[in-house]
C-alpha distance (Angstrom), angle and dihedral (degrees) to the residues before:
residue distance angle dihedral
M1 . . .
R2 3.77 . .
P3 3.82 118.2 .
P4 3.75 116.8 -114.0
P5 3.82 115.8 -92.5
A6 3.86 116.4 -92.3
H7 3.78 113.9 -97.5
R8 3.75 123.5 -147.4
A9 3.83 122.4 -155.0
T10 3.82 141.1 154.0
T11 3.82 119.5 -100.5
A12 3.80 86.9 -112.2
H13 3.89 88.9 65.8
L14 3.74 98.6 29.2
Q15 3.89 92.2 57.8
A16 3.77 88.2 70.4
I17 3.78 90.8 68.9
Y18 3.82 98.9 23.5
P19 3.85 106.0 40.2
F20 3.85 91.6 -179.3
A21 3.84 87.1 78.2
T22 3.73 91.4 69.6
S23 3.84 123.1 96.8
G24 3.67 118.8 -109.8
G25 3.82 90.5 -138.0
I26 3.76 123.4 -154.3
G27 3.72 100.7 -85.2
G28 3.82 134.5 -76.8
A29 3.79 101.9 -91.6
G30 3.74 120.1 113.5
P31 3.89 132.7 24.6
L32 3.78 121.2 -31.9
L33 3.84 108.5 -109.4
G34 3.83 101.1 174.9
R35 3.74 139.7 -68.8
D36 3.68 134.2 -50.6
V37 3.87 105.8 -118.2
L38 3.83 88.3 -133.0
G39 3.71 90.3 56.5
G40 3.78 142.3 -73.6
P41 3.76 135.1 53.5
F42 3.79 122.1 -58.6
S43 3.81 119.3 -137.3
F44 3.82 126.8 170.8
D45 3.77 135.4 -167.8
P46 3.86 116.4 162.0
W47 3.76 94.3 -161.0
E48 3.84 93.9 52.7
L49 3.81 89.6 46.6
Y50 3.85 91.2 50.7
R51 3.83 92.2 47.8
T52 3.80 91.8 52.5
G53 3.75 91.5 47.8
R54 3.83 95.7 -115.0
I55 3.84 91.1 124.4
T56 3.78 130.8 22.0
N57 3.86 97.2 -140.3
P58 3.81 135.5 19.0
N59 3.76 99.8 -130.3
L60 3.83 124.0 121.2
V61 3.83 134.5 -158.7
V62 3.82 117.1 -158.7
L63 3.79 119.7 -161.1
G64 3.76 127.4 -179.1
Q65 3.77 142.7 144.5
L66 3.75 116.7 -114.0
G67 3.73 111.4 -77.0
R68 3.83 99.3 17.4
G69 3.85 97.5 104.4
K70 3.75 107.0 -93.6
S71 3.73 99.5 130.5
T72 3.79 92.8 42.6
F73 3.79 90.2 52.7
V74 3.86 92.2 51.4
K75 3.81 92.5 50.4
I76 3.79 92.0 48.0
L77 3.82 92.2 47.4
V78 3.81 88.7 53.6
W79 3.88 93.8 43.2
R80 3.83 93.6 50.9
Q81 3.82 95.5 42.8
L82 3.82 87.5 61.3
A83 3.82 88.5 71.1
F84 3.76 89.5 61.2
G85 3.79 93.4 54.0
R86 3.77 96.9 -96.1
R87 3.77 125.5 135.9
A88 3.84 132.4 -156.5
W89 3.81 139.3 -147.3
I90 3.80 113.6 -161.7
M91 3.91 132.6 -165.1
D92 3.76 101.3 -151.4
P93 3.88 111.2 -171.4
K94 3.79 94.7 175.5
G95 3.85 102.9 39.8
E96 3.83 94.8 -113.0
Y97 3.82 101.3 131.5
G98 3.82 99.9 63.1
P99 3.75 95.8 103.5
L100 3.73 91.1 50.3
A101 3.78 91.3 51.4
R102 3.76 93.7 47.6
A103 3.83 91.5 48.6
C104 3.85 85.9 58.2
G105 3.98 92.1 48.6
T106 3.79 98.5 -102.5
E107 3.78 135.9 107.4
P108 3.79 121.5 -132.4
L109 3.81 114.7 -105.0
A110 3.78 103.5 -120.2
L111 3.78 114.6 -153.6
V112 3.78 112.2 -155.0
P113 3.87 126.1 161.4
G114 3.82 104.5 -104.1
G115 3.83 91.4 11.3
S116 3.78 131.5 132.7
V117 3.91 98.9 -105.4
R118 3.85 116.7 85.3
L119 3.81 125.9 -176.6
N120 3.73 115.2 -169.5
P121 3.88 106.2 -144.6
V122 3.87 92.5 -163.3
D123 3.82 92.3 53.7
G124 3.82 109.7 146.5
I125 3.83 91.9 21.1
G126 3.82 90.7 158.4
R127 3.85 96.7 38.6
A128 3.79 114.7 126.7
A129 3.80 119.7 -120.0
P130 3.75 119.6 -122.0
G131 3.84 106.6 -77.4
G132 3.74 93.8 23.0
G133 3.81 136.7 -66.9
T134 3.76 132.5 94.2
G135 3.74 99.4 -69.0
G136 3.82 92.9 166.0
A137 3.74 92.5 54.7
R138 3.76 91.4 52.2
R139 3.73 93.3 48.7
A140 3.80 91.5 48.6
T141 3.77 91.7 50.6
D142 3.84 90.9 51.1
L143 3.71 92.5 44.9
V144 3.93 95.0 47.5
S145 3.78 90.4 46.7
T146 3.78 92.4 49.6
L147 3.77 91.5 50.1
V148 3.76 96.9 47.9
A149 3.86 93.1 45.0
T150 3.83 89.4 50.7
S151 3.76 94.8 47.4
L152 3.87 94.8 45.2
R153 3.86 89.7 41.3
R154 3.83 92.8 -135.9
L155 3.78 139.8 85.7
L156 3.80 115.6 -86.9
A157 3.79 119.7 -108.2
P158 3.83 116.0 -118.4
E159 3.80 91.4 -110.3
E160 3.85 90.7 52.2
R161 3.79 91.1 51.7
A162 3.82 90.3 48.3
A163 3.72 90.7 50.0
I164 3.77 92.2 55.0
D165 3.80 92.1 45.2
L166 3.79 92.7 51.2
A167 3.84 93.2 45.2
V168 3.74 91.4 50.8
H169 3.77 95.2 49.4
H170 3.76 90.5 46.1
L171 3.84 90.5 57.5
A172 3.78 90.6 45.0
Q173 3.78 91.9 56.3
D174 3.83 105.9 25.7
G175 3.81 106.0 13.5
P176 3.84 119.5 150.6
T177 3.86 90.9 -115.2
P178 3.78 135.7 22.5
T179 3.92 88.3 -111.6
P180 3.82 107.4 51.5
T181 3.83 116.8 -160.0
L182 3.84 137.0 -160.9
P183 3.86 91.1 -95.1
D184 3.79 87.3 57.4
L185 3.68 90.3 51.3
V186 3.70 93.5 51.0
D187 3.82 89.8 50.7
V188 3.77 92.3 52.2
L189 3.86 92.5 47.7
L190 3.81 90.5 52.8
L191 3.73 93.9 45.1
P192 3.77 111.4 24.1
S193 3.79 124.9 -172.3
P194 3.77 122.1 -101.5
E195 3.78 88.8 -123.4
S196 3.80 92.1 57.8
A197 3.74 92.2 48.0
A198 3.76 92.8 49.6
T199 3.87 91.9 57.1
V200 3.84 89.2 66.1
G201 3.82 97.7 38.3
T202 3.82 97.9 -105.4
D203 3.82 140.6 101.5
V204 3.74 130.7 -107.8
A205 3.79 91.8 -94.7
G206 3.80 92.5 51.0
L207 3.80 93.5 50.0
A208 3.78 91.5 45.7
R209 3.85 90.8 54.6
A210 3.82 90.1 48.9
G211 3.77 90.9 55.9
R212 3.79 101.6 33.6
D213 3.73 99.3 99.6
V214 3.81 90.7 45.7
A215 3.88 90.3 50.7
L216 3.84 92.9 47.5
E217 3.90 91.9 48.5
L218 3.89 90.3 49.0
R219 3.83 88.4 48.8
R220 3.75 87.5 69.9
M221 3.94 88.0 67.7
V222 3.74 91.1 45.2
R223 3.86 107.3 42.2
G224 3.85 103.8 -2.7
D225 3.81 135.7 75.9
L226 3.87 92.7 -52.2
A227 3.89 94.3 50.7
G228 3.73 119.2 128.9
M229 3.85 100.3 46.8
F230 3.83 109.4 64.4
D231 3.80 103.6 11.7
G232 3.77 100.9 98.4
V233 3.80 145.9 29.4
T234 3.84 114.5 -56.4
S235 3.84 108.7 -78.9
G236 3.79 115.4 -95.0
R237 3.83 89.2 -17.6
I238 3.77 90.6 -68.9
D239 3.83 107.7 -164.8
D240 3.67 139.0 143.8
G241 3.80 96.1 -92.1
D242 3.83 107.3 150.8
A243 3.88 93.9 -27.5
A244 3.75 109.7 129.5
V245 3.86 92.3 -157.0
V246 3.78 129.5 26.8
V247 3.81 115.0 -170.0
I248 3.81 122.3 -167.9
D249 3.87 105.1 -156.8
L250 3.86 109.6 -151.1
S251 3.80 97.0 167.4
A252 3.78 95.0 112.8
V253 3.79 89.0 63.8
F254 3.79 99.1 32.9
G255 3.78 93.7 115.0
S256 3.76 95.1 43.9
P257 3.76 119.2 113.7
A258 3.79 86.6 -138.3
L259 3.91 89.9 63.5
P260 3.88 94.5 110.0
L261 3.87 89.8 54.3
I262 3.81 90.9 44.5
M263 3.92 91.3 49.1
T264 3.75 91.2 45.8
C265 3.85 93.4 53.0
A266 3.80 89.6 47.6
A267 3.83 91.9 48.5
A268 3.87 87.4 49.1
W269 3.77 92.7 55.4
L270 3.84 87.2 49.6
Q271 3.86 90.5 49.0
G272 3.82 91.1 49.1
A273 3.73 92.2 49.4
L274 3.87 91.0 48.4
A275 3.76 90.2 55.5
A276 3.78 88.3 73.1
A277 3.79 83.4 83.6
D278 3.81 99.6 -150.0
G279 3.74 93.6 166.5
V280 3.78 95.5 -114.0
K281 3.70 115.4 135.0
R282 3.77 114.4 -130.5
L283 3.68 143.5 -176.7
V284 3.91 112.4 -133.4
V285 3.81 108.3 -160.4
I286 3.79 121.8 -161.5
D287 3.75 106.7 -173.5
E288 3.83 122.3 -170.1
A289 3.79 87.4 23.3
W290 3.80 92.6 175.3
A291 3.74 87.2 77.2
I292 3.77 93.0 71.4
L293 3.88 104.7 21.6
N294 3.84 94.0 69.2
D295 3.73 91.7 74.7
P296 3.89 115.2 74.1
A297 3.83 96.7 -147.1
I298 3.79 91.0 52.1
A299 3.76 92.9 42.0
R300 3.83 90.3 53.0
W301 3.79 91.0 49.2
C302 3.84 92.5 47.7
Q303 3.85 90.5 49.9
A304 3.83 89.8 53.0
N305 3.86 88.1 52.5
F306 3.77 88.4 51.3
K307 3.80 90.9 56.2
L308 3.83 89.0 54.9
S309 3.74 95.1 57.2
R310 3.78 95.9 97.2
S311 3.92 94.2 49.9
L312 3.84 90.1 47.5
G313 3.86 96.6 42.7
I314 3.74 93.2 -123.4
A315 3.81 135.2 135.0
N316 3.83 112.4 -147.9
V317 3.79 114.5 -148.1
V318 3.80 112.9 -161.1
V319 3.79 114.6 -167.6
A320 3.73 124.7 -161.9
H321 3.80 139.1 150.9
R322 3.78 98.0 -119.8
V323 3.78 143.0 -5.9
S324 3.90 89.9 -103.7
D325 3.76 87.4 67.2
L326 3.78 84.4 72.8
S327 3.85 98.1 38.4
A328 3.78 92.3 48.7
A329 3.75 91.3 70.9
G330 3.83 90.0 95.2
A331 3.72 145.6 -12.5
D332 3.81 119.5 -55.8
G333 3.81 107.6 -73.9
S334 3.77 94.3 7.6
A335 3.73 124.1 138.3
E336 3.82 88.9 -117.2
E337 3.81 90.7 57.7
K338 3.71 92.2 46.2
L339 3.80 92.9 51.3
A340 3.82 92.0 52.3
T341 3.82 97.4 44.3
G342 3.82 87.9 43.7
L343 3.76 84.9 75.1
L344 3.77 86.5 71.9
A345 3.87 89.8 57.4
D346 3.78 88.1 52.5
S347 3.79 92.3 50.3
E348 3.72 109.7 66.9
T349 3.82 93.7 -178.7
R350 3.85 115.4 68.2
V351 3.82 120.5 -178.2
V352 3.86 111.8 -167.0
F353 3.80 121.4 -170.6
G354 3.73 121.8 -174.9
Q355 3.77 118.0 -40.8
P356 3.87 132.3 -169.5
P357 3.76 114.5 -96.8
S358 3.85 88.0 -111.7
E359 3.84 90.3 63.0
A360 3.83 96.9 47.2
R361 3.81 97.8 89.5
A362 3.84 93.6 45.8
T363 3.70 91.7 46.7
A364 3.81 92.7 49.8
R365 3.80 91.5 49.1
E366 3.77 97.3 49.4
L367 3.76 95.4 43.1
A368 3.87 97.1 37.9
L369 3.77 93.3 -121.7
S370 3.75 124.2 171.4
G371 3.86 125.0 -110.6
A372 3.82 90.2 -103.4
E373 3.86 92.4 51.0
A374 3.78 93.5 47.3
D375 3.82 87.8 52.9
L376 3.76 91.1 49.9
I377 3.76 99.2 52.8
P378 3.76 100.0 75.6
R379 3.82 90.8 48.8
L380 3.75 97.9 51.2
P381 3.87 110.1 123.9
R382 3.74 122.8 -135.4
G383 3.87 113.0 -70.4
V384 3.85 93.8 22.4
A385 3.82 120.8 105.8
L386 3.76 139.5 -180.0
W387 3.82 108.6 -127.9
R388 3.72 124.3 -158.2
V389 3.85 108.2 -167.2
G390 3.79 107.0 177.7
S391 3.76 105.2 -51.1
Q392 3.86 94.5 -22.7
S393 3.82 127.8 94.5
H394 3.65 127.0 -151.0
L395 3.78 133.1 179.6
V396 3.76 106.4 -144.8
E397 3.81 130.6 -169.8
H398 3.80 105.1 -154.3
V399 3.80 119.0 -143.3
L400 3.78 125.9 -144.6
G401 3.77 120.1 -164.2
R402 3.76 121.2 -140.3
S403 3.78 93.8 -117.4
E404 3.80 88.8 54.5
A405 3.81 96.4 54.1
V406 3.78 93.8 87.0
L407 3.80 90.9 59.4
V408 3.79 94.5 56.6
D409 3.79 104.5 32.3
T410 3.73 113.9 126.6
D411 3.70 98.5 150.9
A412 3.76 99.7 71.0
A413 3.77 94.3 112.3
M414 3.87 89.5 57.6
R415 3.88 92.6 57.8
D416 3.92 129.0 71.5
N417 3.72 92.6 -132.6
P418 3.88 111.3 34.6
R419 3.84 91.9 -167.8
Q420 3.83 94.0 65.0
F421 3.74 119.5 85.2
P422 3.67 117.7 -166.3
G423 3.81 127.2 -130.1
S424 3.74 136.4 22.9
G425 3.76 130.7 -59.5
A426 3.73 89.7 -83.7
D427 3.77 96.2 54.3
F428 3.78 125.5 113.9
C429 3.71 98.2 -138.4
G430 3.81 146.4 145.7
T431 3.81 96.5 44.0
E432 3.72 132.9 142.5
G433 3.70 101.6 178.5
């Protein structure tokens, strides 16, 4: 008897008769994001995966070439997490998250030099850390040191760091108002107290000299070309409150060479607000992350914030076009490069949309992908991503509902009728990034 002829089929069909071809998935907790190409729905919740020991931290890195669906995925991830009681704070350099914010009943906070919105990056300067201690003062010292080192393009001298630390602690204990601001800090640096000077064995004039360059550099953000964004108390006591989504719109300064400083100040305000520790789990999205990670001082500060994610109950979401956005922070093998790529090690969930062929090898090396996965990356269609969750890989086709299209559409200007969205309810459409 002759054997039956061979039959060829896709895994989508073959799994019906050979169920072992299906993917085991990562569990059913969290919002549904699409389907695993090897079969079955794909849901994701970083906090639940951390709780069950599947991952060791809740942070995500999202990579994708322009037009492959990266931005749409991030917006839908935020939108669907809201149904599970989560909230989100988003740093939006290009002004793309306005529709999402408005759908949640809030307006984006647009930062413009000389504008009406102020964010105080040293909010909570005297706030105690969980378990005791002046956590707000420590964060303010780290932030100010990072800003000044970045702006001066050099490491701070020990006396400069000491001047910042003493000025911050003076404001925390004896500040002129319960809510110190950057202008207050500049004033204290220029004219320190005798008590502060005595703690480091010098006089007022000596401590003022040590902190003068720092004070003059910070003055730029108070009375110089960056005035009008971070030079006062937070406008109208803006805080998270009951808002599901808070979007900080930085599109007015997106082309500014000072964008890393501005993004860092905005992130510092978010970090200070998070320190209130109200128990709500939040996604903290940093889009266009290349704009801040190419500076070693800011990359170091950002990495420290990543390590706080578990204690603060947050999941950081860093969004970039390609893995080389991280490695380009410094020369090959340099400390700067290691700091930026170290964010990958602190993000145990990596979501990779389509990449150009020139990026496949670097992406595979940094994410420890197999040869088959590296070959797949340049051929991923729009809306399909390779997920690495811990040690597991999943190929996920993300699904966008028709009612969600208006939240993510950034291609309206490219169509004759911006109110029409192509495709069916299962299409992944209307995305720019």
